[in-house]
Structure formats: C-alpha cells, structure tokens
C-alpha positions as CSV (number, residue, x, y, z in Angstrom):
1,M,44.1,-24.9,10.1
2,T,42.8,-28.4,10.1
3,T,42.7,-30.5,7.0
4,N,40.3,-33.1,8.4
5,I,37.3,-33.1,6.1
6,V,33.7,-34.2,7.1
7,T,32.7,-37.3,5.3
8,Q,29.3,-39.0,5.0
9,E,30.7,-42.0,6.8
10,M,31.2,-39.9,9.9
11,L,27.4,-39.4,10.1
12,E,26.8,-43.1,10.2
13,G,25.6,-44.4,13.6
14,L,24.2,-41.1,14.7
15,P,20.5,-40.8,15.5
16,A,18.4,-40.1,12.5
17,P,17.5,-36.5,13.4
18,L,21.2,-35.8,13.9
19,R,22.0,-37.1,10.5
20,R,19.3,-35.0,8.9
21,Y,20.5,-32.0,10.8
22,L,24.1,-32.2,9.8
23,A,23.3,-32.9,6.2
24,Y,20.9,-29.9,6.1
25,A,23.6,-27.7,7.7
26,G,26.0,-28.9,4.8
27,V,29.0,-30.0,6.9
28,V,29.8,-33.0,4.6
29,G,32.8,-32.1,2.5
30,K,33.6,-29.2,4.7
31,P,36.7,-28.9,7.1
32,M,36.2,-29.8,10.9
33,V,36.2,-26.3,12.3
34,Q,38.8,-25.5,14.9
35,S,37.9,-21.9,16.0
36,V,35.0,-19.5,15.4
37,H,34.7,-15.7,15.5
38,L,31.3,-14.0,15.4
39,R,29.5,-10.9,16.1
40,Q,26.0,-10.3,17.2
41,V,23.4,-7.5,17.8
42,G,20.3,-7.8,19.8
43,R,18.7,-6.9,23.0
44,I,18.9,-8.1,26.6
45,R,17.0,-7.5,29.9
46,G,17.7,-8.4,33.6
47,G,14.3,-9.3,34.6
48,A,10.8,-9.8,33.3
49,D,9.9,-6.4,34.7
50,K,13.0,-4.7,33.4
51,P,13.3,-2.8,30.3
52,W,15.0,-4.2,27.1
53,M,18.4,-2.8,26.2
54,K,20.3,-2.9,23.0
55,I,23.5,-4.9,23.1
56,D,26.3,-5.8,20.7
57,A,28.6,-8.6,21.2
58,V,31.8,-10.2,20.0
59,Q,32.5,-13.9,20.7
60,D,35.4,-16.4,20.1
61,Y,35.3,-20.2,20.4
62,T,37.7,-23.0,20.3
63,V,36.9,-26.5,19.7
64,D,39.9,-28.5,21.0
65,P,39.8,-27.8,23.9
66,P,36.1,-26.5,24.2
67,G,35.9,-22.8,25.2
68,F,34.6,-19.4,24.5
69,T,34.8,-15.7,25.5
70,W,31.9,-13.5,24.8
71,V,32.0,-9.8,25.4
72,G,28.6,-8.0,25.2
73,T,28.4,-4.2,25.4
74,V,25.2,-2.2,26.4
75,R,25.4,1.4,25.0
76,K,23.6,4.7,25.7
77,L,24.1,7.6,23.1
78,G,26.8,5.4,21.6
79,L,28.7,5.2,24.8
80,P,29.4,1.9,26.5
81,I,27.7,1.9,29.9
82,I,27.6,-1.9,30.8
83,R,30.1,-4.5,29.6
84,A,29.6,-8.2,30.3
85,R,32.3,-10.9,29.8
86,D,31.2,-14.5,29.9
87,S,33.7,-17.2,29.4
88,Y,34.4,-21.0,29.6
89,Q,37.9,-22.1,29.7
90,N,39.5,-25.4,30.9
91,G,36.1,-26.5,32.5
92,K,35.6,-23.2,34.3
93,G,32.9,-20.6,33.8
94,R,32.9,-16.9,34.8
95,M,30.6,-14.0,34.2
96,L,32.0,-10.5,34.8
97,I,29.7,-7.4,34.4
98,K,31.0,-3.9,35.0
99,M,29.4,-0.6,34.7
100,G,31.2,2.1,32.9
101,G,34.2,0.0,32.9
102,L,34.8,0.6,36.6
103,I,32.2,-0.6,38.9
104,T,31.8,-4.4,39.2
105,L,28.2,-5.5,39.2
106,T,28.8,-9.2,39.0
107,D,31.8,-11.5,39.2
108,A,30.4,-15.0,39.3
109,T,32.4,-18.2,39.5
110,G,32.0,-21.6,40.9
111,M,30.4,-25.0,40.1
112,E,27.2,-23.4,39.0
113,M,28.8,-21.1,36.6
114,D,30.9,-24.0,35.3
115,Q,27.9,-26.0,34.5
116,G,26.0,-23.0,33.0
117,S,28.9,-21.9,30.7
118,M,29.5,-25.4,29.7
119,M,25.9,-25.8,28.8
120,R,26.1,-22.5,26.8
121,Y,29.0,-23.9,24.8
122,L,27.1,-27.1,24.0
123,N,24.2,-25.1,22.9
124,E,26.2,-22.7,20.7
125,M,28.0,-25.5,19.0
126,T,25.1,-25.2,16.5
127,W,27.1,-22.2,15.0
128,F,30.0,-24.8,14.2
129,P,28.1,-28.1,13.9
130,S,31.0,-30.3,12.9
131,A,32.0,-30.2,16.5
132,F,29.0,-32.5,17.1
133,L,31.2,-35.2,15.4
134,R,33.9,-34.9,18.1
135,S,34.8,-37.7,20.4
136,N,33.7,-35.7,23.4
137,I,30.1,-35.7,22.2
138,S,27.6,-38.6,22.5
139,F,24.0,-39.0,21.6
140,E,20.9,-40.9,22.7
141,P,18.0,-41.2,20.3
142,I,14.4,-40.2,21.4
143,D,12.5,-40.1,18.2
144,D,12.6,-38.9,14.6
145,N,12.6,-35.2,15.7
146,S,14.6,-35.2,18.9
147,A,17.7,-36.6,20.6
148,K,19.7,-36.2,23.8
149,V,23.1,-34.8,23.6
150,T,26.0,-35.1,26.1
151,L,29.3,-33.0,26.1
152,T,32.1,-34.3,28.3
153,D,34.9,-32.0,29.2
154,C,37.4,-31.8,32.2
155,G,35.7,-34.5,33.9
156,N,32.2,-33.0,33.9
157,T,29.2,-33.4,31.6
158,A,26.4,-31.2,30.2
159,K,23.2,-32.9,28.9
160,A,20.5,-31.5,26.8
161,T,17.6,-32.4,24.5
162,M,17.8,-31.1,20.8
163,Y,14.5,-30.7,18.8
164,F,14.6,-30.8,15.0
165,D,12.1,-30.1,12.3
166,D,11.3,-32.4,9.4
167,V,13.7,-30.5,7.1
168,G,16.6,-31.0,9.4
169,R,16.9,-27.5,11.2
170,L,17.6,-27.6,14.9
171,I,14.7,-25.5,16.3
172,D,15.2,-25.8,20.0
173,F,17.6,-26.9,22.6
174,V,16.2,-27.6,26.2
175,A,18.3,-28.3,29.3
176,P,18.6,-27.8,33.0
177,R,20.8,-24.8,33.7
178,Y,21.7,-22.8,36.7
179,R,20.2,-19.2,36.9
180,E,21.3,-16.7,39.5
181,V,18.6,-15.2,41.4
182,G,19.2,-12.8,44.3
183,G,22.8,-13.8,44.6
184,K,21.9,-17.5,44.7
185,F,21.8,-20.1,41.9
186,V,18.7,-22.1,41.1
187,L,18.6,-24.9,38.6
188,E,15.9,-24.1,36.0
189,N,14.9,-25.4,32.6
190,W,16.5,-23.4,29.8
191,S,15.4,-23.1,26.1
192,T,17.0,-21.5,23.0
193,P,14.6,-21.4,20.1
194,M,16.1,-20.8,16.7
195,P,13.5,-19.4,14.4
196,E,15.5,-18.2,11.4
197,Y,18.4,-19.8,9.4
198,G,20.9,-18.2,6.9
199,E,24.2,-18.9,5.5
200,F,27.7,-18.4,6.8
201,E,31.0,-20.1,5.8
202,G,29.0,-22.1,3.2
203,L,26.8,-23.6,5.8
204,R,23.1,-23.3,6.8
205,L,23.2,-21.9,10.3
206,P,20.8,-20.2,12.8
207,V,21.1,-16.4,12.3
208,K,18.5,-15.5,14.9
209,G,18.1,-16.9,18.4
210,K,16.8,-16.1,21.8
211,A,17.1,-17.6,25.3
212,V,14.2,-18.3,27.8
213,W,13.9,-19.4,31.2
214,K,11.0,-21.9,31.6
215,L,9.7,-20.8,35.0
216,R,6.8,-21.9,37.1
217,E,5.4,-18.4,36.8
218,G,5.7,-18.4,33.0
219,D,8.4,-18.0,30.4
220,F,11.0,-15.3,30.8
221,E,12.8,-14.5,27.7
222,Y,15.9,-12.5,28.5
223,I,18.0,-12.1,25.2
224,E,17.4,-12.0,21.6
225,V,20.4,-12.0,19.1
226,V,21.0,-11.7,15.4
227,V,24.4,-13.0,14.1
228,T,25.9,-10.4,11.7
229,E,29.3,-11.9,11.0
230,M,31.0,-15.3,11.4
231,K,34.5,-16.6,10.4
232,Y,35.9,-19.9,10.9
233,D,39.6,-20.5,11.8
234,V,40.6,-17.0,11.7
235,R,41.4,-15.1,14.8
236,E,40.5,-11.5,14.9
237,V,41.7,-8.9,17.5
238,D,39.5,-5.9,18.3
C-alpha cells in the first residue's frame, strides 16, 4: 500500500476547475490510490429499440500501470444469462460477451477497442481522483467550469473534456470514442453524466452515472449504474 500522501502543493498549477474538483473530492491529506475494487448494479440495453436489462458488475482497477477488468452479469430469474468482460491491460482493450457462459456473442479487440477501453479508464478515474495527479495525466484549461484532460499510456493518448459545477463536482465527461455498429467501429461523441454524489473511502465521489452516445439521430443512453461498494488498495477475489 502506498505511503504517498496528496498535498495541497500537488494541486498547484492545475486549471482552476481541477483544483476545485479535487478539493471537493477531498483528496488532500489522503493516500495516492494504487488499486480499486468496486461493485455496481444498474441496467443496460443493446440499442435504442432494445429492452432494458438488469445488470450487476464487479470491477478492479490498477493505477500504475493503468488497467481495469469489469465483469457484468445480466440475470433472469436469478440465473446468469449473459456475462460481459471488458478490460484494459498493457494498452490493449478487449470486450468478451458470452451467453449462458458458452456461446460467444462478441470478442472484440484491435485499435478501436484499445482506444475505447483507454477512454473508459480515463473517464472512470473519477472514482479514484488522486490518479489525476499522476505524471501520465496532463490538462489544458478551457474556462472556470471545464478543462481538457489527456491520458498517455503505452505510447497512445486519450483526450476528453471534463465539465464541473460551481461547487467542484465533475458533472460530465465528453470525448470521441469508438462504438461498434453492425460489426464495424464508428467514432462517435460519448458522454457520461454524473448526477449524484456520495461518500466512499472518505471521499466525495459519483455514486450514480450513465453513458450516452451523442448520435445525429438523437441521444442513445445505454447504461445506468449505481455504485454499491468501493474499496481502495484491497484486492478481493470472488
């Protein structure tokens, strides 16, 4: 477990909304996080014309090097009918979806998955915001309520725009991200509004969120989640 403690001096030089955000989250005086384990419940759908399905998920992150593994399970009558495993490790992304644990519905890899998974990691750093102080992160100020952020990893970059309210809460994250459509990948604008905050590990963090594709034909919201458990620097095996 790390002994590096976040200091006020570490926030100096950041764009004003980032300083306000990290102060609101409460990272000053807390250890720099190395790993995260969390659980989520929510709902998901495969298309705007598809029904919503309940989902529960377990996710683990590492900070150095950046990486995550997310396992989401759709159940019917308490039994798992679809299991999805999304991951980002060593600069590579992969999405594996199986029905009934046997039939592979999707096994996506490649440059577009690498970009999409890296962008997801950058987005979800909001659950362990001390990672925004790492040397692989840079910022470009826009105004008092927004800034551009860049993550560099394995020779690649992911860039997004972060939006904050006057209190300091991160309320949206918008970026170009690859979306799979009919077996092909298309670069679309992606947004993750964060409407509600709570407390985990002594920090003020988003506890509810959703993901939305900003399409020409209209917004397509495809997942909503609530974080039910979060632990720092403790690995848990299911």
